[in-house]
N, CA, C and O of each residue as an XYZ file, in Angstrom:
828
protein
N      -0.383     17.516      7.496
C      -0.733     17.175      5.796
C      -2.311     16.468      6.110
O      -2.814     16.207      7.203
N      -2.804     16.296      4.894
C      -4.014     15.707      5.310
C      -4.227     14.512      4.451
O      -3.748     14.486      3.317
N      -4.847     13.623      4.879
C      -4.829     12.047      4.084
C      -5.643     12.102      2.980
O      -6.619     12.852      2.950
N      -5.288     11.261      1.917
C      -6.216     11.590      0.819
C      -6.795     10.864     -0.204
O      -7.625     11.042     -1.095
N      -5.714      9.534      0.435
C      -5.981      8.301     -0.227
C      -5.331      7.025      0.518
O      -4.207      6.891      1.004
N      -6.312      6.225      0.448
C      -5.495      4.544      1.299
C      -5.890      3.557     -0.264
O      -6.939      3.466     -0.901
N      -4.751      3.032     -0.437
C      -4.855      1.683     -1.403
C      -3.984      0.518     -1.749
O      -2.874      0.553     -1.218
N      -4.193     -0.323     -2.381
C      -3.245     -1.236     -2.072
C      -2.504     -1.915     -3.523
O      -2.969     -1.831     -4.660
N      -1.523     -2.440     -3.209
C      -0.374     -3.119     -4.618
C      -0.289     -4.493     -4.645
O       0.257     -4.886     -3.614
N      -0.595     -5.381     -5.379
C      -0.917     -6.597     -4.640
C       0.837     -7.110     -5.306
O       1.030     -7.297     -6.507
N       1.697     -7.226     -4.473
C       3.022     -7.417     -4.435
C       4.026     -6.093     -3.910
O       3.537     -5.017     -4.255
N       4.788     -6.016     -3.463
C       5.484     -4.764     -3.058
C       5.979     -4.352     -4.128
O       6.186     -5.228     -4.969
N       6.277     -3.193     -4.425
C       6.480     -2.269     -5.396
C       7.925     -1.598     -5.166
O       8.628     -0.977     -5.963
N       8.197     -2.017     -3.441
C       9.671     -1.229     -3.199
C      10.118     -2.875     -2.792
O       9.402     -3.846     -2.549
N      11.925     -2.697     -2.840
C      12.642     -3.911     -2.320
C      13.093     -3.705     -0.683
O      13.789     -2.718     -0.441
N      12.787     -4.441      0.241
C      13.491     -4.002      1.426
C      13.934     -5.289      2.079
O      14.036     -6.248      1.314
N      14.207     -5.481      3.312
C      14.950     -6.684      3.771
C      13.787     -7.398      4.251
O      14.029     -8.605      4.268
N      12.802     -7.165      4.586
C      11.768     -8.012      4.589
C      10.637     -8.897      3.736
O       9.674     -9.634      3.947
N      11.467     -8.276      2.530
C      10.611     -8.861      1.160
C      11.400     -8.325      0.187
O      11.308     -7.188     -0.277
N      12.211     -9.212     -0.121
C      13.073     -9.342     -1.057
C      12.788    -10.567     -1.957
O      13.837    -10.897     -2.512
N      11.963    -11.197     -2.233
C      11.693    -12.613     -2.920
C      10.955    -11.758     -4.036
O      10.001    -10.981     -3.988
N      11.790    -12.218     -5.076
C      11.009    -11.306     -6.762
C      10.219    -12.192     -6.666
O      10.381    -13.227     -6.020
N       9.294    -11.889     -7.287
C       7.828    -12.368     -7.562
C       7.558    -13.131     -9.327
O       7.785    -12.670    -10.445
N       7.085    -14.227     -8.943
C       7.199    -15.395    -10.813
C       6.100    -14.850    -11.304
O       5.918    -15.083    -12.498
N       5.171    -14.085    -10.678
C       3.684    -13.711    -11.321
C       3.688    -12.608    -12.112
O       3.872    -11.436    -11.784
N       3.448    -13.126    -13.297
C       3.610    -12.283    -14.711
C       2.845    -11.299    -14.465
O       3.270    -10.243    -14.932
N       1.780    -11.225    -13.854
C       0.434    -10.456    -14.213
C       1.048     -9.158    -13.206
O       0.681     -7.987    -13.312
N       2.015     -9.646    -12.266
C       2.070     -8.043    -10.977
C       3.329     -7.958    -10.600
O       3.793     -6.876    -10.240
N       4.222     -9.325    -10.633
C       5.475     -8.854    -10.312
C       5.823     -7.942     -9.052
O       5.083     -8.048     -8.074
N       6.616     -7.286     -9.017
C       7.059     -6.691     -7.237
C       8.042     -7.514     -6.652
O       8.960     -7.954     -7.344
N       7.942     -7.786     -5.373
C       8.162     -8.251     -4.328
C       7.579     -9.239     -3.720
O       6.363     -9.203     -3.902
N       8.069    -10.457     -2.812
C       7.206    -10.919     -1.987
C       7.481    -10.810     -0.495
O       8.646    -10.411     -0.472
N       7.060    -10.942      0.805
C       7.625    -11.646      1.857
C       7.991    -12.967      2.003
O       7.415    -14.006      1.683
N       9.706    -12.614      2.875
C      10.307    -13.506      3.383
C       9.202    -14.313      4.308
O       8.385    -13.868      5.113
N       9.520    -15.840      3.839
C       8.602    -16.698      4.752
C       6.951    -17.180      4.407
O       6.156    -17.941      4.957
N       6.915    -16.277      3.161
C       5.631    -16.623      2.650
C       5.360    -18.196      2.297
O       4.233    -18.684      2.381
N       6.172    -18.718      2.012
C       6.617    -20.518      1.833
C       6.556    -21.293      2.862
O       6.785    -22.500      2.776
N       6.165    -20.557      4.225
C       6.149    -21.415      5.276
C       4.769    -21.594      5.764
O       4.408    -22.521      6.490
N       4.073    -20.710      5.348
C       2.555    -21.383      5.807
C       1.877    -22.026      5.975
O       1.847    -22.920      5.129
N       0.988    -22.115      6.937
C       0.220    -23.503      6.544
C      -0.917    -23.249      5.959
O      -1.355    -22.217      5.451
N      -1.603    -24.903      6.152
C      -2.461    -25.310      4.963
C      -4.087    -23.895      5.488
O      -4.921    -23.230      4.874
N      -3.687    -24.136      6.926
C      -4.964    -23.100      7.634
C      -4.839    -21.865      7.226
O      -5.799    -21.193      6.847
N      -3.377    -21.363      7.273
C      -3.190    -19.858      7.450
C      -3.179    -19.648      5.725
O      -3.091    -18.461      5.413
N      -3.239    -20.413      4.800
C      -3.701    -20.520      3.330
C      -5.020    -20.543      2.984
O      -5.438    -19.949      1.990
N      -5.804    -21.262      3.816
C      -7.325    -21.031      3.387
C      -8.001    -19.900      3.029
O      -8.067    -18.817      3.610
N      -8.477    -20.257      2.044
C      -9.332    -19.000      1.523
C     -10.657    -18.578      2.105
O     -11.453    -18.808      1.195
N     -11.468    -17.978      3.349
C     -12.313    -18.292      3.913
C     -13.589    -17.489      3.194
O     -14.746    -17.521      3.614
N     -13.150    -16.804      2.086
C     -13.856    -16.624      0.552
C     -14.323    -17.544     -0.460
O     -15.366    -17.494     -1.112
N     -13.235    -18.529     -0.495
C     -13.406    -19.717     -1.234
C     -12.802    -19.277     -2.942
O     -12.976    -20.061     -3.875
N     -12.311    -18.337     -3.072
C     -11.765    -17.687     -4.516
C     -12.756    -16.791     -4.920
O     -12.953    -16.602     -6.121
N     -13.807    -15.857     -3.521
C     -14.624    -15.276     -4.102
C     -14.948    -13.790     -3.270
O     -16.024    -13.205     -3.140
N     -13.561    -13.424     -2.758
C     -13.847    -12.621     -1.891
C     -13.813    -10.763     -2.502
O     -13.073    -10.343     -3.392
N     -14.818     -9.950     -1.723
C     -15.547     -9.201     -1.914
C     -13.833     -8.280     -2.168
O     -14.079     -7.119     -2.495
N     -12.717     -8.472     -2.112
C     -11.375     -7.494     -2.053
C     -10.757     -8.302     -2.987
O      -9.977     -9.232     -2.782
N     -11.310     -7.726     -4.360
C     -10.430     -8.875     -5.497
C      -8.685     -8.606     -5.898
O      -7.964     -7.714     -5.450
N      -8.414     -9.417     -6.631
C      -6.725     -9.516     -6.546
C      -5.805     -9.884     -5.913
O      -4.615     -9.739     -6.193
N      -6.403    -10.551     -4.720
C      -5.818    -10.841     -3.620
C      -6.363    -12.426     -2.491
O      -7.521    -12.730     -2.206
N      -5.354    -13.002     -2.159
C      -5.617    -14.647     -1.663
C      -4.843    -14.582     -0.527
O      -4.134    -13.576     -0.513
N      -4.680    -15.612      0.845
C      -4.347    -15.615      1.533
C      -2.784    -15.800      0.421
O      -2.733    -15.712     -0.806
N      -1.686    -16.067      1.381
C      -0.311    -16.071      0.585
C       0.295    -14.952      0.381
O       1.338    -14.738      0.998
N      -0.190    -14.045     -0.473
C      -0.341    -12.756     -1.341
C       0.618    -11.948     -0.388
O       0.740    -12.159      0.819
N       1.389    -10.834     -1.242
C       2.087     -9.932     -0.525
C       1.354     -8.662     -1.057
O       1.207     -8.428     -2.257
N       0.913     -7.875     -0.055
C       0.376     -6.364     -0.707
C       1.485     -5.447      0.132
O       2.168     -5.715      1.121
N       1.357     -4.136     -0.766
C       1.522     -2.623     -0.114
C       1.081     -2.371      0.403
O       0.645     -3.398      0.923
N       0.649     -1.534      0.906
C      -0.309     -0.622      1.124
C       0.115      0.953      1.241
O       1.143      1.162      1.884
N      -0.469      1.927      0.765
C       0.497      3.212      1.075
C      -0.996      4.195      1.599
O      -2.083      3.857      1.133
N      -0.928      5.191      2.413
C      -1.585      5.974      2.887
C      -0.543      7.538      2.335
O       0.513      8.094      2.635
N      -1.842      7.716      1.248
C      -1.160      9.211      0.878
C      -2.142     10.502      1.399
O      -3.294     10.722      1.773
N      -0.756     11.244      1.132
C      -1.006     12.508      2.178
C      -0.768     14.028      1.382
O       0.300     14.158      0.784
N      -1.578     14.973      1.369
C      -1.556     16.128      0.567
C      -1.863     17.198      1.622
O      -2.652     17.316      2.559
N      -0.558     18.174      0.859
C      -0.988     19.870      1.129
C      -2.076     19.951      0.823
O      -2.591     19.952      1.941
N      -2.756     20.012      0.244
C      -4.098     20.478     -0.580
C      -4.926     20.447      0.740
O      -4.547     19.826      1.732
N      -5.975     21.096      0.686
C      -7.245     21.193      1.461
C      -8.368     20.365      0.920
O      -9.387     20.837      0.414
N      -8.127     19.215      1.051
C      -8.760     18.172      0.366
C      -9.499     17.256      1.527
O      -9.284     17.441      2.725
N     -10.479     16.154      0.975
C     -11.092     15.150      1.900
C     -10.516     13.892      0.904
O     -10.282     13.905     -0.304
N     -10.380     12.774      1.932
C     -10.422     11.586      1.339
C     -11.202     11.115      0.264
O     -12.256     11.725      0.089
N     -10.960     10.222     -0.466
C     -11.169     10.213     -1.896
C     -10.840      9.151     -2.643
O     -10.025      8.301     -2.281
N     -11.560      9.138     -3.912
C     -11.170      7.871     -4.952
C     -10.219      8.366     -5.371
O     -10.228      9.596     -5.395
N      -9.083      7.699     -5.844
C      -7.805      7.764     -6.446
C      -7.102      9.107     -5.996
O      -7.634      9.842     -5.164
N      -5.821      9.412     -6.611
C      -4.538     10.252     -6.598
C      -5.210     11.477     -6.865
O      -4.681     12.416     -6.270
N      -6.334     11.834     -7.653
C      -6.963     12.571     -7.990
C      -7.725     13.631     -6.516
O      -7.792     14.830     -6.247
N      -8.040     12.733     -6.077
C      -8.571     13.436     -4.043
C      -7.461     13.747     -3.652
O      -7.629     14.352     -2.594
N      -6.194     13.675     -3.938
C      -4.663     14.734     -3.756
C      -5.097     15.719     -3.967
O      -4.739     16.565     -3.148
N      -5.958     16.182     -4.966
C      -5.257     17.424     -5.854
C      -6.683     18.292     -5.661
O      -7.643     17.725     -5.138
N      -6.778     19.587     -6.070
C      -7.717     20.191     -6.095
C      -7.659     21.257     -7.186
O      -6.482     21.455     -7.489
N      -8.687     22.175     -8.034
C      -8.400     22.808     -8.681
C      -7.923     24.452     -8.280
O      -7.690     25.364     -9.073
N      -7.868     24.481     -6.761
C      -6.877     25.100     -6.429
C      -5.429     25.459     -5.832
O      -4.801     26.480     -5.552
N      -5.156     23.468     -5.770
C      -4.257     22.911     -5.701
C      -3.811     21.878     -6.659
O      -4.099     20.707     -6.414
N      -3.232     22.137     -7.580
C      -2.768     21.305     -8.679
C      -1.159     20.717     -8.623
O      -0.788     19.746     -9.281
N      -0.239     21.541     -7.660
C       0.796     21.000     -7.268
C       1.193     20.723     -6.065
O       1.988     21.480     -5.507
N       0.745     19.657     -5.478
C       0.924     19.474     -3.848
C       1.923     19.261     -3.409
O       2.741     18.953     -4.275
N       2.468     19.274     -1.987
C       3.345     18.370     -1.585
C       2.610     16.945     -1.021
O       1.712     16.892     -0.180
N       3.419     15.502     -1.914
C       2.633     14.868     -0.951
C       3.905     13.683     -0.642
O       4.954     13.426     -1.232
N       3.222     13.106      0.612
C       4.149     12.568      1.229
C       2.682     10.539      1.261
O       1.493     10.222      1.271
N       3.782     10.071      1.262
C       2.913      8.310      1.131
C       3.862      7.689      2.265
O       5.077      7.556      2.125
N       2.988      7.256      3.636
C       3.458      6.478      4.438
C       3.138      4.673      3.807
O       1.992      4.402      3.448
N       4.262      3.563      3.737
C       4.256      2.445      3.187
C       3.931      1.689      4.499
O       3.994      2.114      5.652
N       3.540      0.368      4.010
C       3.811     -0.828      4.888
C       3.360     -1.784      4.129
O       2.238     -1.805      3.623
N       4.303     -2.709      4.003
C       4.051     -4.431      2.974
C       3.398     -5.798      4.007
O       4.179     -6.332      4.795
N       2.363     -6.144      3.947
C       1.919     -7.211      4.870
C       2.108     -8.277      3.822
O       2.362     -8.065      2.636
N       1.927     -9.659      4.508
C       1.813    -10.913      4.120
C       0.267    -11.237      4.694
O      -0.151    -11.047      5.836
N      -0.338    -11.706      3.707
C      -2.432    -12.092      3.895
C      -2.270    -13.311      4.105
O      -1.737    -14.075      3.301
N      -2.897    -13.758      5.672
C      -3.044    -15.180      6.220
C      -4.650    -14.934      6.298
O      -5.345    -13.923      6.395
N      -4.901    -16.238      6.215
C      -6.026    -16.310      6.900
C      -5.837    -17.074      8.537
O      -5.531    -18.233      8.814
N      -6.104    -16.098      9.285
C      -5.837    -15.657     10.694
C      -6.475    -14.818     11.446
O      -5.950    -13.715     11.295
N      -7.210    -14.777     12.070
C      -7.854    -13.538     13.194
C      -7.204    -13.337     14.324
O      -7.627    -12.692     15.284
N      -6.171    -13.881     14.232
C      -4.885    -12.977     15.674
C      -4.155    -11.999     14.987
O      -3.463    -11.167     15.574
N      -4.293    -12.068     13.605
C      -2.727    -11.277     12.685
C      -3.645     -9.811     12.536
O      -4.866     -9.846     12.684
N      -2.950     -8.581     12.239
C      -3.599     -7.442     12.196
C      -4.719     -7.813     11.349
O      -4.839     -8.628     10.434
N      -5.671     -6.815     12.024
C      -7.283     -6.323     11.355
C      -6.755     -4.642     10.270
O      -6.246     -3.622     10.734
N      -7.068     -4.883      9.001
C      -6.749     -3.806      8.684
C      -7.381     -2.533      9.019
O      -6.735     -1.501      8.837
N      -9.347     -2.446      9.795
C     -10.151     -1.884      9.992
C      -9.287     -0.491     10.855
O      -9.571      0.678     10.595
N      -7.988     -0.965     12.116
C      -7.314     -0.233     12.675
C      -6.352      1.243     12.028
O      -6.014      2.301     12.558
N      -6.121      0.573     10.435
C      -5.741      1.429      9.644
C      -6.668      2.085      8.725
O      -6.112      2.195      7.633
N      -7.367      2.369      8.718
C      -8.667      2.533      7.744
C      -8.587      4.469      8.589
O      -8.022      4.815      9.626
N      -9.390      5.298      7.607
C      -9.668      6.755      7.897
C     -11.312      6.482      9.062
O     -11.458      6.736     10.257
N     -12.140      5.976      8.201
C     -13.356      6.120      9.144
C     -13.928      7.155      9.594
O     -14.966      7.124     10.256
N     -13.251      8.265      9.251
C     -14.109     10.118      9.511
C     -13.732     10.570     10.122
O     -14.396     11.529     10.515
N     -11.738     10.253     11.087
C     -11.191     10.398     11.891
C     -10.603     12.154     11.384
O     -10.043     12.292     10.297
N     -10.765     13.019     12.053
C     -10.377     14.279     11.441
C      -9.852     15.212     12.810
O     -10.314     16.298     13.164
N      -8.632     14.350     13.517
C      -8.278     15.277     14.288
C      -7.919     16.741     14.082
O      -7.479     16.908     12.945
N      -7.964     17.952     14.867
C      -7.891     19.377     14.324
C      -8.112     19.471     12.795
O      -7.308     20.142     12.147
N      -9.220     18.800     12.117
C      -9.311     19.341     11.003
C      -8.619     19.209      9.917
O      -8.643     19.912      8.908
N      -7.658     17.781     10.277
C      -7.075     17.157      8.859
C      -7.208     15.750      9.155
O      -6.974     15.188     10.225
N      -7.713     15.137      7.806
C      -8.123     13.786      7.713
C      -6.566     13.089      8.048
O      -5.402     13.388      7.786
N      -7.278     11.969      8.795
C      -5.717     10.762      9.457
C      -6.280      9.706      9.323
O      -7.498      9.628      9.162
N      -5.544      8.765      9.363
C      -6.006      6.812      9.563
C      -5.834      7.145     10.895
O      -5.202      8.003     11.511
N      -6.833      5.905     11.263
C      -7.304      5.758     13.045
C      -5.733      5.640     13.426
O      -5.296      6.201     14.430
N      -4.883      4.849     12.535
C      -3.315      4.112     13.277
C      -2.289      4.080     11.352
O      -2.551      4.042     10.150
N      -1.210      4.123     12.216
C      -0.281      3.550     11.156
C       0.393      2.423     11.656
O       0.758      2.519     12.828
N       0.707      1.140     10.926
C       1.372      0.062     11.555
C       2.974      0.210     12.326
O       3.767      0.856     11.641
N       3.278     -0.083     13.069
C       4.218     -0.124     14.634
C       4.765     -1.032     14.525
O       4.035     -1.927     14.097
N       6.069     -1.429     14.745
C       6.995     -2.642     15.104
C       7.421     -2.892     13.743
O       7.518     -4.107     13.569
N       7.627     -2.421     13.017
C       8.252     -3.362     11.764
C       9.488     -1.991     10.758
O       9.506     -1.479      9.639
N      10.177     -1.939     11.798
C      11.430     -0.945     11.328
C      11.582      0.723     11.664
O      10.486      1.230     11.901
N      12.437      1.426     11.714
C      12.358      2.717     11.304
C      12.114      2.999      9.904
O      13.065      2.680      9.189
N      10.901      3.615      9.169
C      11.181      4.108      7.523
C      11.910      4.123      7.475
O      12.575      4.342      8.487
N      12.675      3.845      5.899
C      13.452      4.516      5.135
C      12.463      5.721      4.378
O      11.297      5.518      4.041
N      13.088      6.809      4.222
C      12.950      8.292      3.973
C      13.386      8.573      2.568
O      14.547      8.273      2.290
N      12.786      8.994      1.833
C      13.480      9.460      0.140
C      12.414      9.927     -0.198
O      11.314      9.911      0.355
N      12.901     10.534     -1.533
C      11.917     11.072     -2.468
C      11.973     10.572     -3.937
O      13.040     10.451     -4.538
N      10.540     10.238     -4.580
C      10.493      9.497     -5.487
C       9.070     10.453     -5.884
O       8.759     11.602     -5.567
N       8.475      9.554     -6.607
C       7.499      9.716     -7.010
C       6.144      8.991     -6.969
O       5.920      8.200     -6.054
N       5.194      9.241     -7.966
C       3.579      8.401     -7.489
C       4.001      7.137     -8.473
O       4.617      7.269     -9.530
N       3.547      5.896     -7.913
C       3.874      4.613     -8.531
C       2.787      3.715     -9.731
O       2.481      4.209    -10.816
N       2.457      2.750     -9.402
C       1.925      1.850    -10.091
C       2.298      1.510    -11.392
O       3.212      2.161    -11.897
N       1.586      0.314    -12.251
C       2.314     -0.325    -13.447
C       1.893      0.887    -14.821
O       2.031      0.469    -15.971
N       1.401      2.331    -14.611
C       1.413      2.927    -15.977
C       2.964      3.432    -15.932
O       3.419      3.813    -17.011
N       3.910      3.478    -14.672
C       4.667      4.179    -15.002
C       5.863      3.468    -15.248
O       5.785      2.245    -15.129
N       7.131      4.037    -15.614
C       8.517      2.680    -16.065
C       9.883      3.963    -15.724
O       9.877      5.180    -15.538
N      10.844      2.997    -15.771
C      12.299      4.367    -15.963
C      11.982      4.976    -17.171
O      12.601      6.040    -17.145
N      11.398      4.905    -18.162
C      11.470      5.426    -19.631
C      10.166      6.446    -19.137
O      10.362      7.657    -19.245
N       8.736      5.937    -18.556
C       7.533      6.741    -18.425
C       7.772      7.289    -17.341
O       7.658      6.520    -16.387
N       8.243      8.969    -16.935
C       7.695      9.116    -15.794
C       6.773      9.583    -15.186
O       5.822     10.061    -15.805
N       6.822      9.565    -13.351
C       4.825      9.963    -13.009
C       5.833     11.774    -12.462
O       6.834     12.163    -11.862
N       4.500     12.338    -13.305
C       4.451     13.963    -13.080
C       4.938     14.211    -11.309
O       6.071     14.621    -11.058
N       4.086     13.952    -10.361
C       4.116     14.176     -9.502
C       4.695     13.415     -8.680
O       4.592     12.190     -8.618
N       5.743     14.576     -7.582
C       6.770     13.839     -6.975
C       6.522     13.473     -5.446
O       5.561     14.129     -5.046
N       7.075     12.618     -4.405
C       6.513     12.080     -3.083
C       7.491     12.061     -2.672
O       8.476     11.933     -3.400
N       7.604     12.221     -0.926
C       8.339     11.820      0.035
C       7.963     10.459      0.551
O       6.778     10.322      0.856
N       8.869      9.293      0.723
C       8.112      7.774      1.002
C       8.768      8.300      1.969
O       9.609      9.184      2.132
N       7.667      6.876      3.121
C       8.336      6.433      4.075
C       7.973      4.761      4.012
O       6.890      4.175      4.009
N       9.000      4.403      3.976
C       8.534      2.672      3.746
C       9.156      2.036      4.922
O      10.213      2.278      5.505
N       8.215      1.149      5.123
C       8.919      0.234      6.721
C       9.684     -0.801      6.031
O       9.091     -1.339      5.096
N      10.695     -1.141      6.248
C      11.729     -2.639      6.080
C      11.081     -3.773      6.083
O      11.313     -4.613      5.213
N       9.964     -4.024      7.277
C      10.013     -5.091      7.516
C       8.258     -5.867      7.577
O       7.539     -5.803      8.573
N       7.901     -6.510      6.359
C       6.721     -7.127      6.515
C       5.832     -7.419      7.771
O       6.362     -7.607      8.865
N       4.228     -7.463      7.572
C       3.428     -7.371      8.624
C       2.455     -8.540      8.589
O       1.766     -8.260      7.608
N       2.019     -9.622      9.054
C       1.042     -9.994      8.948
C      -0.460     -9.786      9.312
O      -0.919     -9.680     10.449
N      -1.207     -9.743      8.010
C      -2.578     -8.813      7.620
C      -3.679    -10.369      7.623
O      -3.436    -11.365      6.942
N      -4.916    -10.209      8.595
C      -5.805    -11.143      8.159
C      -6.516    -10.885      7.051
O      -7.089     -9.800      6.950
N      -6.590    -11.804      6.084
C      -7.105    -11.561      5.235
C      -9.060    -10.743      5.007
O      -9.608     -9.951      4.240
N      -9.471    -11.639      6.293
C     -10.723    -11.334      6.080
C     -10.563     -9.769      6.065
O     -10.642     -9.133      5.014
N     -10.376     -9.289      7.065
C     -10.242     -7.765      7.284
C      -9.913     -6.989      5.928
O     -10.123     -5.788      5.758
N      -9.609     -7.474      5.409
C      -9.364     -6.686      3.746
C     -10.753     -7.104      3.306
O     -11.638     -6.250      3.366
N     -11.033     -8.266      2.891
C     -12.383     -8.663      2.767
C     -13.033     -7.219      3.069
O     -13.053     -6.185      2.402
N     -13.574     -7.563      4.377
C     -14.495     -6.392      4.937
C     -14.588     -4.632      4.608
O     -15.503     -3.817      4.721
N     -13.082     -4.527      4.128
C     -12.972     -3.577      4.113
C     -13.778     -3.228      2.354
O     -14.326     -2.156      2.097
N     -13.698     -4.028      1.666
C     -13.687     -4.020      0.481
C     -15.540     -4.474      0.467
O     -16.220     -3.959     -0.420
N     -16.105     -5.266      1.306
C     -17.017     -5.370      1.408
C     -18.412     -4.448      1.965
O     -19.617     -4.347      1.736
N     -17.512     -3.961      2.713
C     -18.559     -2.397      3.584
C     -18.646     -1.230      2.880
O     -19.523     -0.381      3.032
N     -17.307     -1.170      1.746
C     -17.808      0.437      1.252
C     -16.524      0.597      1.805
O     -16.022     -0.283      2.505
N     -15.839      1.871      1.490
C     -14.918      3.006      1.831
C     -15.007      4.300      1.224
O     -16.045      4.575      0.622
N     -14.350      4.891      1.269
C     -14.513      6.500      1.502
C     -13.530      6.761     -0.437
O     -13.763      7.641     -1.266
N     -12.424      5.524     -0.523
C     -11.915      5.608     -1.135
C     -12.200      5.008     -2.465
O     -11.690      5.244     -3.560
N     -13.303      4.027     -2.049
C     -13.961      3.177     -3.347
C     -13.221      2.056     -3.951
O     -13.656      1.488     -4.952
N     -12.223      1.748     -3.432
C     -11.309      0.593     -3.093
C     -11.705     -0.598     -3.212
O     -12.134     -1.137     -2.192
N     -11.677     -1.501     -4.701
C     -12.449     -2.933     -4.075
C     -11.057     -3.991     -4.703
O     -11.037     -5.210     -4.536
N     -10.331     -3.466     -5.189
C      -9.475     -4.728     -5.827
C      -7.751     -4.143     -5.063
O      -7.622     -3.401     -4.090
N      -6.908     -4.622     -5.695
C      -5.499     -4.504     -5.377
C      -5.034     -3.958     -6.407
O      -5.888     -4.289     -7.229
N      -3.941     -3.072     -7.220
C      -3.566     -2.645     -7.672
C      -2.294     -3.648     -8.012
O      -1.933     -4.535     -7.239
N      -1.456     -3.277     -9.730
C      -0.423     -3.767    -10.229
C       0.506     -2.552     -9.586
O       0.286     -1.371     -9.319
N       1.873     -3.602     -9.447
C       3.215     -2.510     -9.139
C       3.894     -2.046    -10.663
O       3.832     -2.523    -11.796
N       4.691     -0.649     -9.947
C       5.470     -0.384    -11.074
C       7.121     -1.265    -10.896
O       7.884     -1.541     -9.970
N       7.074     -1.444    -12.210
C       8.759     -1.553    -12.227
C       9.615     -1.074    -11.109
O       9.401     -0.040    -10.476
N      10.909     -2.158    -10.852
C      11.552     -1.388    -10.035
C      12.501     -0.762    -10.566
O      13.101     -1.138    -11.573
N      12.859      0.877     -9.547
C      13.817      1.580    -10.856
C      15.063      1.395    -10.242
O      15.157      1.494     -9.019
N      16.244      1.079    -11.104
C      17.493      0.459    -11.467
C      18.271      1.352    -12.084
O      19.443      1.044    -11.869
N      18.190      2.287    -12.733
C      18.986      2.941    -13.672
C      20.030      3.777    -13.018
O      19.809      4.974    -12.830
N      21.407      3.104    -12.576
C      21.670      4.483    -11.689
C      21.691      6.253    -11.756
O      21.534      7.094    -10.872
N      21.907      6.345    -12.944
C      20.970      7.741    -12.856
C      20.126      8.507    -12.346
O      20.155      9.667    -11.935
N      19.201      7.543    -12.437
C      17.663      8.216    -11.597
C      17.868      7.653     -9.975
O      16.929      7.814     -9.195
N      18.911      7.105     -9.587
C      18.848      6.988     -8.031
C      20.139      7.953     -7.147
O      21.315      8.279     -7.311
N      19.094      8.121     -6.201
C      20.427      9.160     -5.094
C      21.210      8.255     -4.190
O      20.768      7.129     -3.966
N      22.207      8.608     -3.715
C      22.827      7.902     -2.893
C      22.238      7.600     -1.581
O      21.842      8.666     -1.110
N      22.002      6.616     -0.774
C      21.445      6.497      0.426
C      22.259      6.894      1.730
O      23.236      6.268      2.141
N      21.647      8.168      2.397
C      22.652      8.902      3.820
C      22.206      8.273      4.509
O      22.523      8.334      5.697
């Protein structure tokens, strides 16, 4: 499948073993990484002093990153529209998901290693790599997310999700660089989260 988009959400849209702390942020909602309250003052110091070039995040925040793949013959671009085409309006979609705890720490993970940067092996756009060592992904069928959709307003696009169950630490400066240097996805801010689906009639049993 072809990588078509990378974007982030402030706080985790999913709830997992490593990110089950309910956020009290009225603007974002979602879930936060376990242990985020234990960060040191240095880890919480914002190297951009509140004016980071990637907006809507700061050290100590949790983000969920989505790598979106499409069965359409498309190239990476802005939004989920990049995953469709005039000749392919009903694609098979897959999303690889990783939740990160943002820290001011140059020894934490660098977001650049998960970017696209033109990497196209065998003619299929891909990220340079995907996160490892955060647990076997939980795979399930769902739909696209974001604050526009709720249990009452469903997304029209179905997705096979692969959600890694544990958080990883990400250096916030690397995310700032992603926004400052520009990227093919035209991402410069972190998005809101979809309300967690809890209605039993909308859920399938875990197998």
